[in-house]
C-alpha positions as a Markdown table, in Angstrom:
| # | Residue | x | y | z |
|---|---|---|---|---|
| 1 | Unk | 148.5 | 123.8 | 101.5 |
| 2 | Unk | 151.2 | 121.0 | 102.2 |
| 3 | Unk | 151.7 | 120.3 | 105.7 |
| 4 | Unk | 154.3 | 118.2 | 105.6 |
| 5 | Unk | 157.1 | 116.5 | 103.2 |
| 6 | Unk | 157.3 | 112.9 | 103.3 |
| 7 | Unk | 160.6 | 112.3 | 101.8 |
| 8 | Unk | 163.4 | 114.6 | 103.1 |
| 9 | Unk | 166.2 | 114.9 | 100.6 |
| 10 | Unk | 168.9 | 116.6 | 102.4 |
| 11 | Unk | 170.2 | 115.0 | 105.4 |
| 12 | Unk | 173.8 | 114.5 | 107.1 |
| 13 | Unk | 175.2 | 112.5 | 109.5 |
| 14 | Unk | 177.8 | 112.2 | 111.9 |
| 15 | Unk | 180.0 | 111.1 | 108.9 |
| 16 | Unk | 179.6 | 114.6 | 107.2 |
| 17 | Unk | 181.9 | 115.7 | 110.4 |
| 18 | Unk | 180.1 | 118.8 | 111.4 |
| 19 | Unk | 176.4 | 117.1 | 112.0 |
| 20 | Unk | 175.7 | 115.5 | 115.3 |
| 21 | Unk | 173.4 | 112.3 | 114.7 |
| 22 | Unk | 173.6 | 109.0 | 113.5 |
| 23 | Unk | 172.0 | 107.6 | 110.1 |
| 24 | Unk | 169.8 | 105.0 | 112.2 |
| 25 | Unk | 169.0 | 108.1 | 114.9 |
| 26 | Unk | 167.8 | 110.3 | 111.3 |
| 27 | Unk | 165.9 | 107.3 | 110.4 |
| 28 | Unk | 164.2 | 106.8 | 113.9 |
| 29 | Unk | 163.2 | 110.2 | 113.7 |
| 30 | Unk | 161.5 | 110.5 | 110.1 |
| 31 | Unk | 159.7 | 107.2 | 111.4 |
| 32 | Unk | 158.6 | 109.3 | 114.3 |
| 33 | Unk | 157.3 | 112.3 | 112.0 |
| 34 | Unk | 155.4 | 109.3 | 109.7 |
| 35 | Unk | 157.7 | 110.1 | 107.0 |
| 36 | Unk | 158.3 | 107.3 | 104.2 |
| 37 | Unk | 162.0 | 108.0 | 102.8 |
| 38 | Unk | 164.9 | 110.1 | 103.2 |
| 39 | Unk | 168.0 | 111.1 | 101.2 |
| 40 | Unk | 171.2 | 110.3 | 102.8 |
| 41 | Unk | 173.4 | 113.5 | 101.5 |
| 42 | Unk | 176.8 | 113.3 | 103.3 |
| 43 | Unk | 179.1 | 116.0 | 102.5 |
| 44 | Unk | 181.8 | 115.6 | 99.9 |
| 45 | Unk | 185.1 | 115.1 | 101.3 |
| 46 | Unk | 186.6 | 118.6 | 100.3 |
| 47 | Unk | 184.9 | 119.8 | 103.5 |
| 48 | Unk | 186.9 | 119.7 | 106.2 |
| 49 | Unk | 186.1 | 116.9 | 108.4 |
| 50 | Unk | 183.9 | 115.1 | 106.1 |
| 51 | Unk | 184.3 | 111.5 | 105.0 |
| 52 | Unk | 186.9 | 109.9 | 102.6 |
| 53 | Unk | 186.5 | 110.7 | 98.7 |
| 54 | Unk | 185.0 | 106.7 | 98.5 |
| 55 | Unk | 182.4 | 107.6 | 101.2 |
| 56 | Unk | 179.7 | 107.9 | 98.6 |
| 57 | Unk | 180.5 | 104.6 | 97.0 |
| 58 | Unk | 180.9 | 102.8 | 100.1 |
| 59 | Unk | 177.3 | 103.5 | 100.8 |
| 60 | Unk | 176.4 | 100.4 | 98.6 |
| 61 | Unk | 176.8 | 98.7 | 101.8 |
| 62 | Unk | 173.8 | 100.3 | 103.3 |
| 63 | Unk | 170.2 | 98.6 | 103.3 |
| 64 | Unk | 167.5 | 99.6 | 101.7 |
| 65 | Unk | 165.4 | 100.1 | 104.5 |
| 66 | Unk | 166.4 | 101.3 | 107.9 |
| 67 | Unk | 163.5 | 101.8 | 110.8 |
| 68 | Unk | 161.2 | 101.5 | 108.2 |
| 69 | Unk | 162.1 | 104.5 | 106.3 |
| 70 | Unk | 163.0 | 103.9 | 102.4 |
| 71 | Unk | 166.5 | 105.3 | 102.6 |
| 72 | Unk | 168.1 | 106.7 | 99.0 |
| 73 | Unk | 172.1 | 107.2 | 99.1 |
| 74 | Unk | 173.4 | 110.4 | 97.5 |
| 75 | Unk | 175.9 | 113.2 | 98.2 |
| 76 | Unk | 175.9 | 117.0 | 98.6 |
| 77 | Unk | 178.8 | 117.4 | 96.1 |
| 78 | Unk | 181.0 | 120.5 | 96.5 |
| 79 | Unk | 181.2 | 123.1 | 93.3 |
| 80 | Unk | 184.7 | 123.2 | 93.3 |
| 81 | Unk | 185.5 | 125.8 | 90.2 |
| 82 | Unk | 183.5 | 128.1 | 88.3 |
| 83 | Unk | 182.9 | 125.6 | 85.4 |
| 84 | Unk | 180.9 | 123.5 | 87.6 |
| 85 | Unk | 183.5 | 120.8 | 88.8 |
| 86 | Unk | 182.7 | 118.8 | 91.2 |
| 87 | Unk | 184.5 | 116.8 | 94.3 |
| 88 | Unk | 182.9 | 113.4 | 93.6 |
| 89 | Unk | 184.4 | 111.1 | 90.9 |
| 90 | Unk | 182.1 | 110.1 | 88.0 |
| 91 | Unk | 182.1 | 106.7 | 88.8 |
| 92 | Unk | 181.0 | 107.4 | 92.3 |
| 93 | Unk | 178.4 | 109.9 | 91.0 |
| 94 | Unk | 176.9 | 107.3 | 88.5 |
| 95 | Unk | 176.2 | 104.8 | 91.5 |
| 96 | Unk | 174.4 | 107.2 | 93.4 |
| 97 | Unk | 170.5 | 107.6 | 93.6 |
| 98 | Unk | 170.3 | 111.4 | 94.3 |
| 99 | Unk | 173.0 | 114.2 | 93.7 |
| 100 | Unk | 172.8 | 117.5 | 95.3 |
| 101 | Unk | 175.6 | 120.3 | 94.1 |
| 102 | Unk | 176.4 | 123.0 | 96.2 |
| 103 | Unk | 178.8 | 126.2 | 96.7 |
| 104 | Unk | 180.5 | 126.5 | 99.9 |
| 105 | Unk | 183.0 | 129.2 | 100.7 |
| 106 | Unk | 184.8 | 126.5 | 102.5 |
| 107 | Unk | 185.6 | 124.8 | 99.3 |
| 108 | Unk | 185.5 | 127.6 | 96.5 |
| 109 | Unk | 185.9 | 131.0 | 97.5 |
| 110 | Unk | 182.9 | 132.6 | 95.9 |
| 111 | Unk | 183.2 | 134.8 | 92.6 |
| 112 | Unk | 181.3 | 137.8 | 90.9 |
| 113 | Unk | 177.6 | 136.5 | 90.7 |
| 114 | Unk | 178.0 | 135.8 | 87.1 |
| 115 | Unk | 180.8 | 133.6 | 87.9 |
| 116 | Unk | 178.7 | 131.9 | 90.6 |
| 117 | Unk | 176.3 | 131.7 | 87.9 |
| 118 | Unk | 178.6 | 129.9 | 85.7 |
| 119 | Unk | 179.4 | 127.4 | 88.5 |
| 120 | Unk | 175.8 | 126.2 | 89.1 |
| 121 | Unk | 175.1 | 125.9 | 85.5 |
| 122 | Unk | 178.2 | 123.6 | 85.0 |
| 123 | Unk | 177.2 | 121.4 | 87.4 |
| 124 | Unk | 173.9 | 120.8 | 86.4 |
| 125 | Unk | 175.1 | 119.9 | 83.1 |
| 126 | Unk | 176.4 | 116.8 | 84.7 |
| 127 | Unk | 173.7 | 114.2 | 84.3 |
| 128 | Unk | 173.9 | 113.0 | 87.6 |
| 129 | Unk | 173.2 | 116.2 | 89.3 |
| 130 | Unk | 169.5 | 116.8 | 90.4 |
| 131 | Unk | 169.0 | 119.7 | 92.6 |
| 132 | Unk | 171.1 | 122.5 | 93.1 |
| 133 | Unk | 171.4 | 123.2 | 97.0 |
| 134 | Unk | 170.9 | 126.6 | 98.8 |
| 135 | Unk | 171.6 | 128.6 | 96.1 |
| 136 | Unk | 169.6 | 131.5 | 98.2 |
| 137 | Unk | 172.9 | 131.9 | 100.2 |
| 138 | Unk | 173.9 | 135.9 | 100.1 |
| 139 | Unk | 177.7 | 134.7 | 100.5 |
| 140 | Unk | 177.3 | 133.0 | 96.8 |
| 141 | Unk | 175.1 | 135.8 | 94.9 |
| 142 | Unk | 174.2 | 134.3 | 91.6 |
| 143 | Unk | 171.6 | 135.2 | 88.2 |
| 144 | Unk | 168.8 | 133.1 | 90.0 |
| 145 | Unk | 166.4 | 133.3 | 86.9 |
| 146 | Unk | 169.2 | 131.9 | 84.9 |
| 147 | Unk | 170.1 | 129.1 | 86.9 |
| 148 | Unk | 166.3 | 128.4 | 87.4 |
| 149 | Unk | 165.8 | 128.5 | 83.7 |
| 150 | Unk | 168.4 | 125.9 | 82.8 |
| 151 | Unk | 167.5 | 123.5 | 86.0 |
| 152 | Unk | 163.9 | 123.5 | 84.1 |
| 153 | Unk | 165.1 | 123.1 | 80.5 |
| 154 | Unk | 167.4 | 120.2 | 82.1 |
| 155 | Unk | 164.3 | 118.3 | 84.0 |
| 156 | Unk | 166.4 | 119.6 | 87.5 |
| 157 | Unk | 165.3 | 121.1 | 90.6 |
| 158 | Unk | 165.9 | 123.5 | 92.8 |
| 159 | Unk | 166.1 | 123.4 | 96.5 |
| 160 | Unk | 164.2 | 125.1 | 99.1 |
| 161 | Unk | 166.6 | 124.6 | 102.3 |
| 162 | Unk | 165.0 | 125.3 | 105.5 |
| 163 | Unk | 168.0 | 125.9 | 107.4 |
| 164 | Unk | 168.1 | 129.0 | 105.1 |
| 165 | Unk | 165.1 | 130.5 | 106.6 |
| 166 | Unk | 166.7 | 129.6 | 110.2 |
| 167 | Unk | 170.3 | 130.4 | 109.9 |
| 168 | Unk | 170.9 | 132.6 | 106.9 |
| 169 | Unk | 171.0 | 136.2 | 106.9 |
| 170 | Unk | 168.8 | 137.4 | 104.9 |
| 171 | Unk | 167.5 | 133.8 | 103.9 |
| 172 | Unk | 163.9 | 134.6 | 104.4 |
| 173 | Unk | 163.7 | 137.3 | 101.2 |
| 174 | Unk | 166.1 | 135.2 | 99.3 |
| 175 | Unk | 164.1 | 131.7 | 99.6 |
| 176 | Unk | 161.2 | 133.6 | 98.4 |
| 177 | Unk | 162.9 | 135.3 | 95.6 |
| 178 | Unk | 163.9 | 131.9 | 94.5 |
| 179 | Unk | 160.4 | 130.1 | 95.0 |
| 180 | Unk | 158.6 | 132.6 | 93.2 |
| 181 | Unk | 160.8 | 132.5 | 90.0 |
| 182 | Unk | 160.7 | 128.8 | 90.1 |
| 183 | Unk | 156.5 | 129.0 | 90.3 |
| 184 | Unk | 156.8 | 131.5 | 87.6 |
| 185 | Unk | 158.7 | 129.3 | 85.2 |
| 186 | Unk | 157.1 | 125.9 | 86.4 |
| 187 | Unk | 160.6 | 124.2 | 87.8 |
| 188 | Unk | 160.3 | 121.5 | 90.3 |
| 189 | Unk | 161.7 | 122.3 | 93.7 |
| 190 | Unk | 162.8 | 119.9 | 96.8 |
| 191 | Unk | 161.7 | 121.5 | 100.4 |
| 192 | Unk | 164.5 | 120.0 | 102.4 |
| 193 | Unk | 165.5 | 120.5 | 106.5 |
| 194 | Unk | 169.6 | 120.0 | 105.4 |
| 195 | Unk | 169.1 | 118.5 | 108.9 |
| 196 | Unk | 172.7 | 118.0 | 111.0 |
| 197 | Unk | 170.9 | 117.0 | 113.8 |
| 198 | Unk | 167.9 | 114.3 | 114.1 |
| 199 | Unk | 165.2 | 116.6 | 115.6 |
| 200 | Unk | 165.5 | 118.4 | 112.3 |
| 201 | Unk | 164.4 | 115.6 | 110.1 |
| 202 | Unk | 161.7 | 116.5 | 108.1 |
| 203 | Unk | 161.2 | 120.0 | 110.0 |
| 204 | Unk | 160.2 | 122.0 | 107.0 |
| 205 | Unk | 157.5 | 123.8 | 108.6 |
| 206 | Unk | 158.6 | 127.5 | 107.9 |
| 207 | Unk | 159.6 | 126.7 | 104.4 |
| 208 | Unk | 156.1 | 125.4 | 103.9 |
| 209 | Unk | 154.6 | 128.1 | 105.4 |
| 210 | Unk | 156.3 | 130.7 | 102.9 |
| 211 | Unk | 155.3 | 128.6 | 99.9 |
| 212 | Unk | 151.8 | 128.5 | 101.2 |
| 213 | Unk | 152.0 | 132.5 | 101.8 |
| 214 | Unk | 152.9 | 133.1 | 98.0 |
| 215 | Unk | 150.8 | 130.7 | 96.2 |
| 216 | Unk | 153.2 | 128.4 | 95.3 |
| 217 | Unk | 151.9 | 125.2 | 93.2 |
| 218 | Unk | 151.9 | 122.4 | 95.7 |
| 219 | Unk | 152.4 | 119.8 | 92.6 |
| 220 | Unk | 156.2 | 121.4 | 91.9 |
| 221 | Unk | 157.0 | 120.1 | 95.0 |
| 222 | Unk | 158.4 | 116.9 | 94.0 |
| 223 | Unk | 158.9 | 115.6 | 97.5 |
| 224 | Unk | 155.9 | 116.1 | 98.9 |
| 225 | Unk | 155.5 | 111.7 | 99.0 |
| 226 | Unk | 157.2 | 109.0 | 98.0 |
| 227 | Unk | 155.0 | 108.3 | 95.0 |
| 228 | Unk | 155.8 | 111.6 | 93.8 |
| 229 | Unk | 159.5 | 111.5 | 94.2 |
| 230 | Unk | 159.5 | 108.0 | 92.5 |
| 231 | Unk | 158.1 | 110.0 | 89.5 |
| 232 | Unk | 161.1 | 112.1 | 89.0 |
| 233 | Unk | 163.5 | 109.1 | 90.2 |
| 234 | Unk | 162.1 | 107.1 | 87.1 |
| 235 | Unk | 163.0 | 110.1 | 84.9 |
| 236 | Unk | 166.4 | 110.5 | 86.2 |
| 237 | Unk | 167.4 | 106.8 | 86.0 |
| 238 | Unk | 166.6 | 107.0 | 82.0 |
| 239 | Unk | 168.6 | 110.3 | 82.0 |
| 240 | Unk | 171.5 | 108.7 | 84.3 |
| 241 | Unk | 171.4 | 105.6 | 82.1 |
| 242 | Unk | 171.6 | 107.2 | 78.7 |
| 243 | Unk | 174.3 | 109.4 | 79.7 |
| 244 | Unk | 176.2 | 106.4 | 81.2 |
| 245 | Unk | 176.1 | 104.6 | 78.3 |
| 246 | Unk | 176.8 | 107.7 | 75.7 |
| 247 | Unk | 180.0 | 107.5 | 77.9 |
| 248 | Unk | 181.1 | 104.1 | 77.8 |
| 249 | Unk | 180.2 | 103.9 | 73.8 |
| 250 | Unk | 182.4 | 107.2 | 73.3 |
| 251 | Unk | 185.3 | 106.4 | 75.5 |
| 252 | Unk | 185.6 | 102.8 | 75.1 |
| 253 | Unk | 186.7 | 103.1 | 79.1 |
| 254 | Unk | 185.8 | 101.0 | 81.9 |
| 255 | Unk | 185.8 | 103.6 | 84.1 |
| 256 | Unk | 182.3 | 103.7 | 84.6 |
| 257 | Unk | 181.2 | 99.9 | 83.3 |
| 258 | Unk | 179.3 | 98.0 | 85.9 |
| 259 | Unk | 176.8 | 100.8 | 87.1 |
| 260 | Unk | 174.4 | 99.8 | 89.5 |
| 261 | Unk | 171.1 | 101.0 | 88.8 |
| 262 | Unk | 169.1 | 101.8 | 92.2 |
| 263 | Unk | 168.3 | 98.8 | 94.5 |
| 264 | Unk | 164.8 | 97.6 | 94.3 |
| 265 | Unk | 163.3 | 100.5 | 92.6 |
| 266 | Unk | 162.0 | 103.7 | 94.0 |
| 267 | Unk | 159.1 | 102.6 | 96.0 |
| 268 | Unk | 160.7 | 99.2 | 97.0 |
């Protein structure tokens, strides 16, 4: 059984508008827990109270390490339509290091399970999207197997969201169903806190206990340590770089020109 994860891939600071801790407080909490890295994934600007539309690109001003913790700068983008459109522009997405795509009923009125499934599938097809966030949410029902199979085909991930076990009605049963399907298809997952307060950083014990109980393979948890997460990020960077080059070559546009690769490499 995994006793902890060393990289928390879903965290928020006060800049998400409804979280309670600063980025430095989150990093300090990670250091106290003996963690190695955090992904900063503030909500996209369509969530009420979230930061401005340019917040994702403004993260380039932030340091590579805070309180000794390796920081990866990303976003929790909102899926805005049933084609999978996101509220973060492509120029910003191509400059980020990790991207979660999530359905929130504050941004898109949930549709039928088929419509929600199409929304997830469309977002997964964006080369910069890495993981579907909290797809277990009963407010946005979808065809789990269809989404998970496509994530695996594309080399993408599915999130095991610890908050779903704590605050979402029916979350435990739905998370378990998602995890069992991921195990069946051999699809990688992230086990994430979805922290909105520093004491939540890396606190994913309930999720790890659930995975252990169903015999989930440890090797499918890509954020179990920084070395394993770095392997995913290396494949991700190759995918994103190829997509960026194809987009620039096809359009001749300067819109995406000058994309920055992750600073210092995943393990720096």
